[in-house]
C-alpha positions in Angstrom: 7.0 33.3 26.5 10.6 33.3 27.4 12.6 30.1 26.2 13.9 30.4 30.0 10.4 28.5 30.8 10.5 25.6 27.9 11.5 22.3 28.9 14.2 21.2 26.3 14.1 17.4 27.2 10.3 16.9 27.6 8.3 14.5 25.2 8.1 16.5 22.4 11.9 16.3 21.7 11.8 12.4 21.6 11.1 10.3 18.2 7.4 9.2 17.8 7.3 5.1 18.2 7.6 3.5 14.4 4.6 2.3 12.2 3.9 -0.9 12.2 5.4 -2.9 9.4 3.7 -5.7 7.8 4.9 -9.1 8.4 4.1 -10.1 4.6 6.9 -10.0 1.8 6.8 -6.6 0.6 6.2 -7.2 -3.3 5.5 -4.1 -5.2 4.7 -3.0 -8.8 6.7 -0.6 -11.0 4.1 1.8 -10.3 3.8 0.9 -6.4 7.8 1.4 -5.9 7.4 4.6 -7.9 4.8 5.8 -5.5 7.1 4.9 -2.5 9.8 6.9 -3.9 7.5 9.9 -4.5 6.3 9.6 -1.2 9.6 9.4 0.4 10.7 12.8 -1.3 7.4 14.5 -0.5 7.8 13.8 3.3 11.2 14.8 3.2 10.4 18.2 1.4 8.0 18.2 4.4 10.5 17.8 7.2 12.5 20.6 5.7 9.6 22.9 5.5 8.7 22.4 9.3 12.6 22.5 10.0 12.9 26.1 8.4 9.7 27.6 10.2 10.1 30.5 12.7 8.0 29.0 15.2 9.0 25.5 16.0 7.3 25.3 19.3 5.6 22.6 18.6 7.7 20.0 17.3 5.0 17.1 16.8 4.5 17.7 12.9 8.2 17.5 12.5 8.2 14.3 14.6 5.4 12.7 12.4 7.3 13.4 9.5 10.6 11.8 10.8 8.4 8.9 11.6 7.0 8.7 8.1 10.2 8.7 6.6 11.5 5.9 8.8 8.6 3.9 7.5 8.9 4.7 4.0 12.6 4.1 3.9 12.2 0.7 5.4 9.1 -0.4 3.0 11.8 0.7 0.1 14.8 -1.3 1.7 12.6 -4.4 1.9 10.7 -4.0 -1.3 10.6 -7.2 -3.8 10.1 -5.4 -7.1 8.0 -7.6 -9.4 7.7 -6.8 -13.1 3.8 -7.7 -14.6 5.6 -9.0 -17.6 7.4 -11.9 -15.6 4.0 -13.1 -14.2 2.3 -16.2 -15.5 0.0 -16.0 -18.4 -3.4 -16.9 -18.0 -3.1 -16.9 -14.1 -4.3 -14.7 -11.6 -1.0 -13.8 -9.9 0.4 -10.8 -8.4 0.5 -7.5 -10.5 -2.3 -8.8 -12.6 -5.8 -7.3 -13.5 -8.6 -9.9 -12.9 -12.1 -9.0 -14.4 -14.9 -11.0 -12.3 -18.6 -11.2 -12.8 -21.1 -12.0 -10.0 -24.1 -14.3 -10.0 -25.9 -11.7 -11.2 -23.4 -10.8 -13.9 -22.1 -7.7 -12.8 -18.5 -7.5 -13.8 -15.6 -5.8 -11.7 -11.8 -5.6 -12.9 -9.4 -5.5 -9.4 -5.6 -5.3 -9.7 -3.4 -7.3 -7.4 -1.2 -4.9 -6.2 1.4 -4.4 -2.8 0.3 -3.5 0.4 1.2 0.4 0.2 -0.4 0.7 -3.2 -3.7 -1.5 -2.3 -6.7 1.2 -2.5 -10.3 -0.5 -2.3 -11.7 2.9 -3.8 -9.6 2.1 -7.0 -10.0 -2.0 -6.9 -6.9 -2.3 -6.5 -6.2 -5.3 -3.8 -3.4 -6.5 -1.8 -2.3 -10.1 -2.2 -3.0 -10.8 1.5 -6.7 -9.5 1.3 -9.5 -12.3 1.5 -10.3 -11.3 -2.2 -6.9 -11.5 -3.6 -6.5 -14.7 -1.8 -9.8 -16.5 -3.6 -8.4 -15.2 -6.9 -4.5 -15.9 -6.9 -4.2 -19.1 -9.1 -7.6 -18.8 -11.0 -7.9 -19.2 -14.5 -10.5 -17.3 -17.1 -13.1 -19.6 -16.5 -12.8 -20.4 -13.1 -15.3 -20.0 -10.4 -14.1 -18.6 -6.8 -15.6 -18.2 -3.6 -14.7 -15.0 -1.9 -15.5 -15.6 2.1 -16.5 -12.2 3.4 -17.9 -11.0 6.7 -21.5 -10.4 5.0 -21.4 -13.8 3.2 -19.9 -15.9 0.4 -20.0 -14.7 -3.0 -19.4 -16.6 -6.0 -17.4 -15.0 -8.6 -16.3 -16.0 -12.4 -12.9 -14.9 -13.7 -13.8 -13.3 -17.0 -10.4 -11.8 -18.1 -6.8 -11.9 -16.6 -4.2 -9.3 -18.0 -0.7 -8.0 -16.8 -1.0 -4.5 -14.8 -1.4 -2.0 -16.1 -5.1 -2.6 -17.1 
């Protein structure tokens, strides 16, 4: 197709809308801060690769990369680093690993980490999650109630340690 028939000022030349930013304070662990920096570098490298393509008629991938870069830069700019060693000892807090047991005695360890680092498949939970809110401030031996849509679960705090656990 001749370039004469391509509209230069179409919607594919406008930036994509920004991704929504969380209204919560952006607490980050050292690992989470490093992951954000790595994500920014990888996305910047991807944008350079996309811009170097010979055929750039589809600009959507570039726009998506630019949007993602804006998001990660905003998250880095608002980051509040938290050193796990400075967190209260013996109390569930941000940047701690807490091991709990349910009423049947099944034990699970959770890490309370920043929103960008949270990953349910790895038992990494954000401080705004219902489980983290139930656990924050608890001490070893305390029982907490985790209210969830499937019903309330009672959990006993078994151990608390600073990250990494």
